C-alpha positions in Angstrom: 25.7 -7.5 17.1 24.8 -5.0 19.7 21.5 -3.1 19.4 20.6 -0.3 21.7 19.0 3.1 22.0 21.5 5.7 20.8 22.4 8.1 23.6 24.9 10.9 24.1 28.7 10.2 23.9 28.3 6.9 22.0 31.8 5.8 20.8 32.4 6.4 17.0 34.7 4.7 14.6 37.6 7.2 15.2 37.3 6.7 18.9 38.0 3.0 18.9 40.0 2.3 15.7 43.3 0.7 16.3 42.7 0.8 20.1 42.3 -1.7 22.8 38.6 -1.5 23.9 39.2 -2.3 27.5 41.9 0.3 27.9 39.7 3.2 26.8 38.4 5.8 29.3 35.0 4.9 30.5 32.2 7.3 29.7 28.7 5.8 29.5 29.0 4.8 25.9 32.4 3.1 26.3 31.2 1.2 29.4 28.3 -0.1 27.4 30.6 -1.2 24.5 33.0 -2.9 26.9 30.1 -4.8 28.6 28.8 -5.9 25.3 32.2 -7.2 24.2 32.4 -9.2 27.5 29.0 -10.8 26.9 29.8 -11.6 23.3 33.2 -13.2 24.3 31.4 -15.2 27.0 29.0 -16.5 24.4 31.9 -17.8 22.4 32.0 -15.1 19.7 35.4 -13.9 18.4 34.1 -10.8 16.8 31.5 -8.2 17.9 29.8 -5.4 15.9 28.1 -2.2 17.1 26.5 0.2 14.7 27.7 3.5 16.3 31.4 2.5 16.0 31.5 0.0 13.2 30.1 2.4 10.5 32.0 5.3 9.3 29.4 8.0 9.5 31.6 10.5 7.7 31.3 8.4 4.6 27.8 8.9 3.2 28.0 6.0 0.7 29.1 3.6 3.4 26.4 4.8 5.8 23.6 4.4 3.2 24.8 1.0 2.1 25.0 -0.2 5.7 21.5 1.0 6.6 20.0 -0.7 3.5 21.9 -3.9 4.3 21.0 -4.2 8.0 18.2 -6.7 7.6 20.4 -9.1 5.6 23.2 -8.7 8.2 20.9 -9.4 11.1 19.7 -12.6 9.4 23.2 -14.1 9.2 24.2 -13.2 12.7 25.1 -15.9 15.3 23.7 -13.7 18.1 22.0 -10.3 18.5 22.1 -8.6 21.9 19.7 -5.8 22.6 20.7 -3.6 25.5 17.7 -1.8 27.3 19.5 1.0 29.2 16.2 2.3 30.6 14.9 -1.0 31.9 16.0 -1.5 35.6 16.8 -5.1 36.8 13.7 -5.3 39.0 11.3 -4.6 36.0 8.3 -6.8 35.3 6.8 -7.9 32.1 5.8 -4.8 30.0 9.0 -2.8 30.5 10.4 -4.0 27.2 7.4 -2.6 25.2 7.9 0.8 27.0 11.6 1.0 26.4 13.1 3.7 24.2 14.5 0.9 22.0 10.9 0.2 20.9 10.4 3.9 19.9 13.1 4.0 17.2 12.6 3.2 13.5 14.6 0.0 13.3 13.0 -2.1 15.9 11.0 -4.5 13.7 13.9 -5.4 11.5 16.2 -5.8 14.5 13.8 -8.3 16.0 12.5 -10.2 13.0 15.7 -10.8 11.1 18.0 -12.5 13.7 17.7 -16.1 14.5 18.8 -15.8 18.1 18.3 -12.7 20.2 18.8 -11.8 23.9 17.5 -8.8 25.8 19.7 -7.3 28.6 18.6 -4.9 31.3 20.3 -1.8 32.6 22.8 -3.8 34.8 23.5 -6.3 32.0 21.4 -9.1 33.4 18.9 -11.0 31.2 15.4 -9.4 30.9 12.9 -11.0 33.2 15.8 -13.3 34.2 14.8 -15.4 31.2 17.6 -17.9 30.7 16.2 -19.7 27.7 18.4 -20.4 24.6 16.6 -17.7 22.6 14.3 -14.9 23.8 12.5 -15.1 20.4 11.0 -18.3 21.8 9.6 -16.6 24.9 5.8 -16.3 24.7 5.8 -13.3 27.2 8.5 -11.4 25.3 7.0 -12.1 21.9 3.6 -10.8 23.1 5.2 -7.6 24.3 6.9 -6.9 21.0 3.7 -7.8 19.1 1.8 -5.1 20.9 4.5 -2.4 20.5 4.5 0.1 17.6 7.1 0.6 14.9 7.6 2.9 12.0 8.7 2.8 8.4 12.5 2.7 8.3 12.5 -0.8 9.8 10.6 -2.0 6.8 13.0 -0.7 4.1 15.2 -3.8 4.4 12.3 -6.2 4.8 10.7 -5.2 1.6 14.1 -4.7 -0.2 13.4 -1.0 -0.8 16.4 1.2 -1.1 15.6 4.8 -0.2 17.8 7.6 1.2 17.8 7.9 5.0 16.8 11.4 6.1 17.7 12.0 9.7 15.0 13.9 11.6 12.4 12.9 9.0 8.8 12.8 10.2 7.2 9.3 10.6 4.5 10.2 8.1 7.0 11.2 5.4 9.1 8.1 5.9 6.1 5.8 5.7 4.8 7.7 2.7 8.1 7.3 0.9 8.1 3.6 1.6 4.5 3.0 0.4 5.1 5.2 -2.6 8.0 3.0 -3.6 6.0 -0.2 -3.0 3.2 1.0 -5.3 5.6 2.1 -7.9 7.4 -1.2 -8.0 4.4 -3.5 -7.8 1.5 -1.5 -9.2 -0.5 -3.0 -6.4 -2.9 -0.6 -4.7 -3.7 -2.7 -1.7 -1.4 -0.3 0.3 -4.3 2.2 -0.1 -6.7 0.0 1.9 -6.6 1.3 5.5 -8.7 3.0 8.2 -7.4 6.0 10.2 -6.0 9.4 9.7 -4.5 10.5 6.4 -0.9 11.3 6.0 0.5 14.7 5.2 2.6 13.0 2.6 -0.6 12.1 0.6 -4.2 11.8 1.6 -4.5 8.3 0.2 -1.8 7.0 2.5 -2.1 6.5 6.3 -0.4 8.8 8.9 0.5 5.7 10.9 1.4 2.1 10.0 -1.1 0.9 12.7 -3.9 2.0 10.2 -3.3 -1.4 8.6 -4.3 -3.3 11.7 -8.0 -3.4 10.6 -8.3 -6.0 7.8 -10.1 -4.9 4.6 -13.5 -6.6 4.1 -13.5 -9.8 2.1 -15.9 -9.3 -0.8 -17.0 -12.7 -2.1 -16.7 -13.4 -5.8 -19.7 -14.3 -7.8 -20.3 -18.0 -8.3 -19.8 -19.2 -11.9 -23.5 -20.2 -12.3 -24.6 -16.8 -11.2 -22.1 -15.2 -13.5 -23.4 -17.1 -16.5 -27.0 -16.2 -15.6 -26.1 -12.5 -15.4 -24.1 -12.6 -18.6 -27.0 -14.3 -20.4 -29.3 -11.5 -19.2 -27.0 -8.7 -20.4 -26.6 -10.3 -23.8 -30.3 -9.7 -24.3 -30.4 -6.1 -23.1 -27.0 -4.5 -23.9 -25.5 -3.7 -27.3 -22.1 -5.1 -28.3 -20.9 -1.5 -29.1 -21.7 -0.2 -25.6 -20.1 -3.1 -23.8 -17.0 -2.9 -26.1 -16.8 0.9 -25.6 -16.7 0.4 -21.8 -14.1 -2.3 -22.1 -11.9 -0.1 -24.2 -12.1 2.8 -21.8 -10.8 0.7 -18.9 -8.1 -0.9 -21.1 -6.7 2.6 -21.8 -6.1 3.5 -18.2 -2.5 3.6 -17.0 -1.2 1.9 -13.9 -1.4 3.8 -10.6 1.8 5.8 -9.9 3.3 8.5 -7.7 5.0 11.7 -8.9 6.2 14.3 -6.5 4.1 12.9 -3.7 1.0 13.1 -5.9 -0.9 9.9 -6.6 -2.2 9.4 -10.1 -5.0 6.9 -9.7 -7.1 5.1 -12.4 -10.8 5.3 -11.2 -14.3 4.6 -12.1 -16.0 7.7 -10.7 -19.5 8.3 -9.3 -20.4 12.0 -8.5 -22.0 12.6 -5.1 -25.3 14.2 -5.6 -26.3 14.7 -2.0 -24.8 14.3 1.5 -27.0 14.7 4.6 -25.6 14.9 8.1 -27.4 12.6 10.6 -27.8 14.6 13.8 -26.9 12.7 17.0 -26.1 9.5 15.2 -22.3 9.7 15.3 -20.0 9.4 18.3 -18.4 12.4 19.9 -15.5 12.6 17.5 -17.3 11.2 14.4 -20.1 12.3 12.1 -22.5 10.2 10.1 -23.7 11.1 6.6 -26.3 9.7 4.3 -24.7 9.8 0.9 -26.3 9.7 -2.6 -24.1 9.2 -5.6 -25.1 8.9 -9.3 -25.4 5.3 -10.2 -24.9 3.9 -6.7 -27.2 2.7 -4.0 -27.5 5.1 -1.0 -25.0 4.5 1.7 -23.8 5.7 5.2 -20.4 7.1 5.8 -18.9 8.0 9.3 -15.9 10.3 9.4 -14.1 12.7 11.7 -14.4 15.5 9.1 -16.8 18.0 10.5 -20.1 19.0 8.7 -18.7 22.4 7.8 -16.2 20.6 5.6 -18.9 19.4 3.3 -20.9 22.6 3.6 -17.8 24.5 2.4 -17.5 22.0 -0.5 -21.1 22.7 -1.4 -20.8 26.5 -1.2 -17.6 26.5 -3.3 -19.1 24.0 -5.7 -16.2 21.6 -5.1 -16.9 18.1 -6.6 -17.4 15.2 -4.3 -16.8 11.7 -5.8 -17.1 8.2 -4.7 -14.6 6.2 -6.8 -13.8 2.6 -7.5 -10.0 2.0 -7.9 -9.1 0.3 -11.1 -6.3 -2.2 -11.9 -5.8 -3.3 -15.5 -5.3 -6.9 -14.4 -9.0 -7.0 -13.7 -9.7 -7.1 -17.4 -8.9 -10.8 -17.5 -7.8 -10.6 -21.1 -8.8 -13.5 -23.4 -6.3 -15.6 -25.3 -6.6 -14.8 -29.0 -3.7 -16.9 -30.2 -5.8 -19.8 -31.3 -8.5 -17.6 -32.8 -6.4 -15.3 -35.0 -3.8 -16.7 -37.4 -2.7 -13.3 -38.6 -2.1 -10.0 -36.6 -1.2 -8.0 -39.7 -4.1 -5.5 -39.7 -5.0 -5.5 -36.0 -2.7 -2.5 -35.2 -5.1 -0.3 -37.2 -7.9 -1.0 -34.8 -8.4 1.2 -31.7 -10.5 3.8 -30.0 -10.8 7.1 -31.9 -11.0 8.9 -28.5 -7.3 8.5 -27.9 -4.2 9.4 -29.7 -2.0 6.6 -28.4 0.2 5.1 -31.2 -1.1 1.7 -32.4 2.1 0.0 -31.6 1.7 0.9 -27.9 -1.9 -0.4 -27.6 -2.5 -3.5 -25.6 -3.6 -6.7 -27.4 -7.1 -6.4 -26.1 -7.6 -2.8 -27.4 -6.7 -3.9 -30.9 -9.8 -6.0 -31.0 -12.1 -3.1 -29.8 -14.0 -1.2 -32.5 -13.7 2.6 -32.9 -16.1 4.3 -30.4 -19.4 4.8 -32.3 -18.3 2.4 -35.2 -20.8 -0.5 -35.7 -19.2 -3.7 -34.6 -20.1 -5.3 -38.0 -17.9 -2.7 -39.7 -15.1 -3.6 -37.3 -15.4 -7.2 -38.2 -15.3 -6.4 -41.9 -12.0 -4.7 -41.4 -10.4 -7.9 -40.4 -9.0 -10.1 -43.3 -10.1 -13.3 -41.8 -12.6 -16.0 -42.5 -16.2 -15.6 -41.2 -15.5 -18.3 -38.6 -12.6 -16.2 -37.2 -14.8 -13.1 -37.1 -17.5 -14.9 -35.2 -14.9 -16.3 -32.7 -13.5 -12.8 -32.1 -17.1 -11.3 -31.8 -18.0 -14.0 -29.3 -15.0 -13.8 -27.1 -14.8 -10.0 -27.0 -18.5 -9.6 -26.2 -18.5 -12.3 -23.6 -15.4 -10.9 -21.9 -16.8 -7.4 -21.8 -20.1 -8.6 -20.3 -18.3 -10.7 -17.7 -16.4 -7.6 -16.7 -19.6 -5.6 -16.4 -21.2 -8.2 -14.2 -18.1 -8.3 -11.9 -18.2 -4.5 -11.6 -21.8 -4.7 -10.5 -20.8 -6.5 -7.3 -20.1 -4.6 -4.0 -16.7 -2.8 -3.9 -14.6 -0.8 -1.5 -14.9 2.9 -2.4 -13.0 6.1 -1.7 -14.6 9.4 -1.0 -12.7 12.3 -2.7 -13.2 16.0 -2.6 -11.9 18.3 -5.4 -9.5 21.0 -4.5 -9.6 24.6 -5.9 -6.5 23.7 -8.1 -8.4 20.7 -9.6 -6.7 17.9 -7.7 -8.5 15.7 -5.2 -8.0 14.7 -1.6 -9.3 11.6 0.1 -11.8 12.0 3.0 -11.2 9.1 5.3 -13.9 7.2 7.0 -14.1 5.3 10.3 -15.1 2.2 8.4 -14.4 0.8 4.9 -16.9 2.3 2.5 -18.7 -0.5 0.7 -20.7 0.6 -2.4 -22.7 -1.0 -5.1 -24.0 0.1 -8.5 -27.8 0.4 -8.8 -28.0 -1.7 -12.0 -25.6 -3.4 -14.3 -27.8 -2.4 -17.2 -27.2 1.3 -16.5 -23.6 1.0 -17.7 -23.5 4.6 -18.6 -23.3 5.4 -14.9 -20.0 3.5 -14.8 -18.4 5.1 -17.8 -16.9 8.1 -16.1 -13.5 6.5 -16.3 -10.4 8.6 -15.7 -7.0 9.2 -14.0 -7.3 11.4 -10.9 -4.5 13.3 -9.4 -4.6 13.1 -5.6 -2.7 15.2 -3.1 
């Protein structure tokens, strides 16, 4: 397979179909194709493939299928030849990274998928005169490609995502569509962890894929002995009703999802009560703020957003929030199968705050009492033996308390500003924002749980 930078007068399917390649007139594109065929034949190949003339671009279905299948095709190739038309034969190491081939959207897939690949210079000599059996085994070439940038289209095949190809589409929009699809299919919100400039597609997504180069902080989990100590403390100071209410609120949240480029994000929210600009503390292009939020310890945030951005939010009474992203898998649901012999009446149990049909409630919510209903009344509503009631009581209470302890640990927070229309936008920071609640006992400060719509 030949890979190259598309230039003017590349031969198309109708130019070569049923014709002898070497008998064609020789504009630049045809000469390139003829040279490629000679190299392929010299390598012992009986068939050669070039995208510009082996795909019928007049057939949209064929074009779309081909683009989505490229990664698999590359993987099964005997040989991939990359022609660098803008790299002269006397070039030194570094020319490959600057080549136009590295500026297009398919570079990563074209390099990662093939088992064997060779780079040829402008005169069809091997790049850097590297005569190894495979340029993927060259340390110099690998380092060059590792340092070069790529964009979203090349990742479509790698992730198995099938999206329409839009010629002339902006990088930000292509990356946004890819990340939107990944979140939609997996429900995983790790794609929202990045540092850099926000995308025009959605402010919770990065403008550039290089924003993922900085690894998110690793927040250590609480050792089990400390967990047990904290749970024992909470059992003495927190009511069962309050812990169960909080558990039920989180259990009701839907999974994160996109709709029309808008991100619907389940969050535990903490209203910002004060934000003070630190004069002279930031760098030339960044500004540092002391931030106070209800229920959180004070923290510092550096951002490229200018101070008047927050002044405008204050004057227009726009809400600023620090939020903790929520995933329902964090509930760590207990296994009730051995504790409950009958599930007959459990569908009647649920939170009176919501109108969700009982049959659609999760297993966990069916064990949560009505908000404001004494837990003893909830237990009395179950037609089980006293031993079963005590087992349910113990497991639910313990599970809710363990969750509260985990939520009391440091977490990666987002800073959001409300828009006049009611939605929110993310304000990016130069560093990951690590926040922590002031006290696990003050659970009321963590009970502002809701779905936010983010532009």
